[in-house]
C-alpha positions in Angstrom: -3.7 -6.4 15.2 -0.1 -6.4 16.4 2.4 -3.7 15.5 3.8 -6.4 13.2 0.4 -6.1 11.1 1.2 -2.5 10.4 4.7 -3.2 9.5 7.1 -6.3 9.7 10.4 -5.8 8.7 11.4 -9.4 9.0 9.2 -9.5 5.6 10.9 -6.6 4.2 13.8 -8.0 4.8 13.0 -11.6 3.4 11.9 -9.9 0.5 15.1 -8.3 0.2 17.1 -11.2 0.6 18.2 -9.8 3.9 20.2 -7.6 2.3 19.5 -4.0 4.6 20.8 -1.6 1.6 18.5 -3.1 -0.6 15.5 -3.2 1.8 16.7 0.3 1.9 16.1 1.1 -1.5 12.6 -1.4 -1.7 11.2 0.9 1.5 12.1 4.2 -0.4 10.8 3.3 -3.8 7.2 2.3 -1.8 7.3 5.7 0.3 8.1 7.7 -3.1 5.4 5.9 -5.2 2.3 4.8 -2.9 1.1 8.7 -2.4 1.1 9.0 -5.9 -0.7 5.6 -6.4 -3.5 6.9 -3.5 -4.3 9.9 -6.1 -4.2 7.7 -9.2 -7.0 5.5 -7.1 -9.0 8.4 -6.5 -8.9 9.8 -9.3 -10.3 6.4 -10.6 -13.1 6.3 -8.8 -14.0 9.6 -9.3 -14.3 8.8 -13.2 -16.0 5.6 -12.1 -12.9 3.5 -14.0 -13.4 -0.1 -12.9 -10.2 -1.3 -14.4 -8.0 1.0 -13.3 -9.2 1.1 -10.0 -8.9 -2.5 -9.6 -4.8 -2.7 -10.9 -4.5 0.3 -8.9 -5.5 -0.9 -5.3 -4.0 -4.3 -6.5 -0.7 -2.2 -7.2 -0.6 -0.9 -3.6 -1.0 -4.3 -2.3 1.5 -6.0 -4.0 3.7 -3.3 -2.9 2.6 -3.4 0.9 3.2 -7.2 0.7 6.6 -6.7 -0.6 7.1 -3.8 2.6 5.6 -6.1 5.4 2.4 -3.7 5.4 0.0 -6.1 6.3 -3.2 -3.7 7.5 -2.9 -1.4 3.9 -2.3 -4.9 1.9 -5.6 -6.1 3.7 -7.5 -2.8 2.9 -5.8 -2.5 -0.3 -7.0 -6.0 -1.0 -10.9 -5.7 -0.4 -10.6 -2.5 -2.8 -9.4 -4.3 -5.4 -12.2 -7.0 -5.1 -15.1 -4.2 -4.5 -13.9 -2.7 -8.4 -13.2 -5.7 -9.5 -17.2 -6.4 -8.6 -18.0 -3.3 -10.2 -19.5 -2.4 -6.2 -17.5 1.3 -7.1 -19.4 2.9 -4.7 -18.5 0.6 -1.8 -14.5 0.6 -3.4 -14.4 4.5 -2.8 -15.8 4.3 0.6 -12.9 1.8 1.5 -10.3 4.4 0.2 -10.1 6.4 3.5 -9.1 3.2 5.1 -6.5 2.4 2.4 -5.1 6.1 3.0 -5.1 5.7 6.9 -3.5 2.0 6.7 -0.7 3.9 4.1 -0.3 6.7 6.8 0.3 4.1 9.8 2.9 2.4 7.7 4.5 5.6 6.5 5.0 6.2 10.2 6.3 2.8 11.2 8.9 2.8 8.2 10.2 6.3 8.8 10.1 4.7 12.6 12.4 2.4 11.7 14.5 4.7 10.0 13.7 4.3 5.8 12.9 7.2 4.4 11.7 8.3 0.8 14.3 8.6 -1.8 13.6 11.5 -3.3 
């Protein structure tokens, strides 16, 4: 996989109508929100709540696609599918991968100059 799979700036700009200010806001919201979503995903796994786990993984998947984070999108998609199939132990085992891909994307976004809004 390439660095572009970690963070595709062109994708973020495309999703932001080539508006750099909007792209910065989108990236900032992403950086603010995804740690909360990761916590919610871990809690859903701990409670074996398949529906919440599937929904949160879907949210992470969509948000990461919006900011151009293909690796995180792919890892979240796996978690979403496993939760939907009721394979909660396997889905939970995928959580460290999702978190690692988030950290990778977070670092790439920050290196590109994007920061949380808060």
